N, C-alpha and C positions, 0 to 999 in steps of 0.2 A: 524594400525588395518587391519586385513585381510578381504577378501571378503566372508568369510564363514558366515553362519547363526549362530548367537549366541543363548545362552539359553534364552535371553530376547526377541527374535524376535517373533512377533505374527505370527500365522500359516496361516492366510489368506493373500494371496498375490494378489494384483490387477494387471491385465494385462495392456499392453500399450494402448489397444483400449477401455478398460472399459468392454470388453466382457468376456466370460468364464462361466463355470458352477457355479451356485449359491451354496454357502456354508454358513452354519449357525454357528456362534460362540458366546460365551459369552464375552461381552465387558462391561466395566464400562464407561459410557459416560461422557461428559464434565461436567455434573451437578452432578456427583457422584452417579448416579442411575444405577444399573445393569439392562441392557436391553438385550433382545434376538435379535441380529441383523443379517440380512442376506445380503450378498454382493457377487459380482462376484469375482472369483479367478482364477488364472492360476498358479498353484504351480510351483516353480522353482526347479531346480535339487537339491537344498540344503534344501528345505522346505518340510514339510509334508502336507497332505491334511486332517489331523485330527483336530478336534476342541480342543482348550485349552483356558483357561482364558488369558486375556491380562496381560502382565507383570506389576509389580508395577511401574517400570520406565515409561512405556508407559502411564499408567493411570495418574501418577503425572504430566507428561508433558502435557497431554490433559487438565488437570485441570488448567494449568498455574502456577503451584507451582514453587517457586524459584529453579533454577537448583542447585542441591547439589554439582556439580562440580565447582561452582563459584570460590572456593579457588584455582583452578588450574591456574587461571589467575594471581595469586601471589599478593604480597603486595607492591612491590617497585613502587614508583610513576613514571609513564611514561608520561612526559609532551607533550602536543599537540603542533602543530605548527599553529599559527594563520596567516591568510592572512594579509598583511600590510594594515593599515587604512590610510585615507587621512588627510590633515590638517583640512578639514571641520569636520571630526570626532573628531579630537583633540579639536576643538572649541566647539563642542557639549559636550564633556567631561567636559570642564570648565563650560559651561552653566548649565549642569546637576548638577554638584557639587554645584554651587551657589544656584540653585533653591532648592535643597534638604537640604542643611546644613544651609544656611542663611535664606531663606524664609520658610523652612520646607514644601515645596510644592512638593509632590511626582509626578514624571513624568508619571509613570505607573498608569493609572486610572482604577483599577480593578472594583471598584463599578460602574463606568459608563458603563463598558462592561457588567456587570451583568444586569444593567437596560435595555440595548439593547436586551439582550438575553431573559429577562422576557417579553418584548414586542413581540419578535419573538414567544415565546411559547404560548402567549395569542391569536395568530391568529387561527381562527377556520376554518378547512377545512377537509371534509371527506377523501380527498386523503391523507392528512398527518396524521390524527388521533391525538392521544395524543403526544404532543411534550415536555412534562415535562422531559423526559429523557435527552433532550438536555441541559436543565438547570442544571441537575445533572452533566453532562459531563463537561460543562464549569466551574461550581463551583468547581468540584474536581481539575481541572487543576489550576484555579486561586488561590485556597486555598493552593496549594502545590508548586506553581512556586517559585523557590528560586532566588530572585533578588540580594542576597548578593554578588555574584561573578560577576555580569553582569556589564561591563563598562557602564558609563553613556550615551555614544553615542548610545549604544544598547538599553537602556531604551526607547529612542525616537523611535527607529525602531520597537521594539516589541510592544510598545503601539499603534503605527500606524497600524501595521499588525493585531493585535488582534481586534482593533476597526473595521478595514476594513472587517475582516472575519465575525464578528458578524453582521455588517450592511448588508453584502451580504446575510446572512441567513435570516435576517429580510425582505429584499426585496423579496426573493423567497417566503417566507411564506405569505406575504401580497399579492403578485401577484397571488398566488394559491387561497387564500381566495376570491380575487376579480374576479376570472375567473373560476367558478365551471364547466363551459362547457369544460374545458381541458380534463376531464375524459371521455368525450363522443366519442372522436376520438380514434379508435383502435390503440394500440401500438404494433409495431413489436417486435419479440423476442429479448431478450438481451443476449449477450454473455459476460461473465465475464472471464478475463484472470488473473490467479493467479499462485502462486508458491513462492518459497523463493526469496527475493530481489537479484538482480544481477545474476539471473539464466537465463536470456534471455527473461524476460517478456516484456521489452521495444521493442526489435526487433519483437517479436511475435505480440505485440500490433499494431505496425506500419504496419506490413505486412497484418494482418487481416483488419485493417482500410483502407489500400490502395485499397482493392477490391472496385471498383466503386459502388457496390450495398450495401455496408455497410457504417456506419457512426460512426466514432470516435468523440471525443469531443476535440475541440481546447482549448489551455490554456486560450486564451483571453475570451472564453465563461464562464469560471469558476473563473477567477482571481478576487480577492477582490478589486483590484484597479480600476476596471471598472464595470459597472452595468451588472448583468447577465440577465436582462430583458430589453426590449422585445427581443424575439428570431429573428434570421434571417429568412426571408420568402422564400428563395430559395438558391440553391447552389451558384449561381452567387452573390447574396446578401451576403452570408457568406464569400466568397473570397474577397469581397470589403467592408467588414463591417468597419465602422469608428472606432469601438472599438479597432481594431488592432493597429492603430497608437496611440490611447490614451494609450493603454496598454504598448506599446513600450516606451513611454516617462517615465512612472512610473517604468517599469520593469528594464530598463537599467539605471535609475536614481540611482540605488543602488551603481553604481560605484562612486558616490559622497562620499560615506561612506567608501567603501572597494575597494582597487585597484584590477582591473582584476578579480572581483568576478565570473562573469558568465563564462569566459574562463576557470577558475580553476575548476568550477563545471562541465563544459562540458567534461573535461578529463575523468570523470566517467559517467556523465549522461547529454546529451545535452537536453536543453529545451529552449523554446522561445515563445513569444506570439502566433505565428502561428503554433506551433508544436501540434501534437496530444499528449495529455498529460493525466496523470492519475487523478482520481477523488479524490485524497487526499485533493484537494482544497475544494471540496464539503463536505468531511468528516470534515474538519476543521471548516466550517461554523457551524457545529453541536457540536463542542468541542471535536472531535476525532482527536488528533494530531499525525500524522504519524511520523513527524520529531521532533516537539517541545516537544513531550511527555517526552523525556528523562530528561528535566529540572524540572519536577514536581515529581521526585522520585518514590519510590516504591508504595506509596499510589495511585498515578495516574496509574501506570502500573497495579496494582491490578484491578482497575476499567476497564482499557482499555482491559484487557484480559477476562473480563466477556463476555460470549457468546451471551447474549440476547440483541443484538443491532438491534432489529426489526425496531426501529424508523429510523435508518440510511437508511435502504433499502426502506422504504416508501418515504424518501426524494429523494433517487437516482432515484426511479421510477417516482416520481412526476417531477423531473427536466427534465427527458426525455419527459414526457408528455408536458411540456412547450415547449421544442425544437420541439416536434412533431407537435405542433400547427402552427409552421412556415413551416417546410417541413420534411418529413419522408424519411428514406432510403428505397430502394426497398426490402432490406433483413434484416440485423441485426443492432441493436445498439451495440456499443462496449464500455465496461468499462474495466479498468485494474488497479489492486492494489494488491500487495502481502498480505496486511492485510486481504483480504477477507477470507483467510484460517482460520482466527480466528473465523469467525461468519457465517459459511456455513449453519447452520441450520436456522438462521434468514433470510439469503438470500433466501433460497428456500421456507420458509414459506410465505414471502412477495411477491416473484416473482416465482410462481410455474412452469412457463415454461422456466426458465433460463437454459442456457447452461454454464458450467464452463470448461474452457480449462486450464489445468495445464501444467507447464513445470518444469522439475526436473533436478537439477545439484548438484554436490557434495558440501555440505555446507562448507567443508574445503576450497573451492575456493570462495564461495559466501559471507560468513559471514565476512571475513577480507575486502572484497571489499565494503560491506555495511558499515562497520565501517569507512573505509577511506572516503566514500561519506558523511557520517554523520558528520565526523570531518570537512571536508572542507565547508560544507553547514552551519554549526553552530559554526564555530571556533570563530566568533566575539562575542559570548556570554561569553567569558572568555578573560582576558588579556593573551598575548602570554605565553605559557608554564604553565598556571595555571589549565588547564583541564586535568584530569588524563585519559589517553587513556584506562586504565583498566575499568573505569566506562562505557565507550562506549561498551567494550567487554561484561561486565556483563549484561547490558541492552539488547544488541543484542542477546546474548545466550538465555536469558529467553524468549524474544518475539518470535524469529524465531524457537526455538525448540518447543514451544507451537504450533506455526502455522504449522510446519511440521507434528507433531504427530496428531493434530486435523484433518488435511487434510486426513491423512491415515485412521483415525477412521471413518470419515464421508464417505469416499469412500466404506468402508467395509459394510455399512448398507444403502447405497443410490443407487437407480436404476441407472445403468450405462447410461441410455439414457440422464442423466443430466450432465455427465462428461466424459472427455477424457484426457489421459496422453500423453504428448510429452516429450521425453528425450533429454537432451541438446546435447549429442554427435550425436544422430541421426539428430537433427535439424541443427547442423553445417554442416553435410554432405549433407543434402538434405532438405532445409527449405520448399520449395514449395511442395515437395513430402509428407512431414509430414503434411502439412496443407491440402493437398488433401485428405489424410486419415481421418483427423479430420472432414472435411466437410462431407465426406461420412458417418462417424459414426453418425453425427447429422442430416443426411438426407438433407443436403444443397448442391445444385448443385455447383460444382467447375468448373467454366467456363474458357475458354481460355483467356478471358478478365481479369479475376482475376489473373491467372498465369502471364500474361504479366505485369500487374500492380505491382505485388509483385516482379518480377525479376527486374523491373525498379527501384523500391525503394531500393533493395539490391545493385544494381549497383551504385546508387547515394549516398549510405550511407555505405561505407565499414567500418569494425571495425577499430578503431583508427583514424577515420577521424578528430576528434577534439583533438587528443593527448591521452596519457595514463597516469593515475596516478599510481605512484609507491607505493606499500604497501606490507607488509608481515604479516602473523599471529603474528609473534613475536613483531611487533610494538605495538600491543594491548595486549600483555601478553598472547597470545594464541599460540598453536602449531597445526600443522596438526593432530598429534596424539590425542590431547585433543579434537579437534573438531569432529574427527571421533568417538571418544568415546561418546561424547555428542549426536551425531545424529546416533548412531549405527543402530537402527532398521529402520530408514528412509533410510540409505545407503543400507542396505540389501534389502529393498523393491524396491527402485527406481534407484539406482546409480551403483551397481556393475554389472559386466558382468554376464549374465544369470539370473538377477533379474527381467527381463521383456521380 
């Protein structure tokens, strides 16, 4: 696909800084209602400055409709490659078979998880408000999760994981209900980092969090294997938190089931108990599964893509209020997850002073990378070679195409004081320079201390530090051309030379 603007391209084009002259255009929003939206534009050399309706392709993508080009990924079965399991896992397979077929005792206790979630939703707190949407989220996943292909050893793992996530959500809701004073302490502004997965969001997240005046969230503070409460009372207490060692024991205990699991994952995405991590753990407490969602089929995906996830942003804000009662950053709280692109209206409704920092990269590069990461993280949910990689491609195309186009639509009608775009090639060339401009846009002082800390993080974490996972679009039934076709308007807006 060429870099020209196609007939499907919307005529309002966002600038890299979020600035530019305001232009009004007719858009059909994610709820299917035609609205008159105004947004900043900086027309490219290939676009015009005149208003025109959004294309049917654009509107369908914003709504989360199934991508009509799914057929492009073909029909031939493309078997996945599972990581090798241990003898311990083989033993669990035998135990699981015995429990399920001889004693008729299911390992995965869905009804017990629902009981925990109902207790969570019954907690009353003005900060959290109505939590019944979390019950719907959990019930949608539990009702559609397909266990038929899952090895028995993974039944034990997913049962423990889901119980842990629900219990963590219950602890947070109870803690909030028991501590109404949490809302009385002012909360510093929150920056959300978003964009397509594998677009550089993790590096961007760590750089912003490395600024000593900001505060990202460590994995051990969110992980379901340790208690999320009470919060650390100081920076020193955070660095020496006993939950770190507790989390390590459980976290790396996964190697009892799957050989070299975390090193394999680290080839795509390094994570560990002490790392600054993304809030998909918190989302999972509420039944919004960033990774596990693929196993609950189209019905769960339909729900996941619904835009009105206000309850999630009340939970995210409340979690920071809990941490805030321990100690607060001088400047910003930092969250990061690509899924925020799906629910930007809800985000801003619940957190009106939020800043959203986007990073943009060609989806022909990011989507196959995401598929490879999802395969390695979830390969144990199928026996080796039994998961069709094309299913990963179809799910990825639908979710991230919706996310890309909703982000575009939201920027067109949202005050640019709330958002700023960074472009991957610019970021690779000068990461601290890009962040200096982003800070300036949001009115945040960019100090020499911040620059030094960011450069130190970059020096300590070169790309490829933990290895590189090999993948191609064709491994998942995709091609560069088919991906560029699927994301054509996004590419014209954010990725081609001259588009920003």
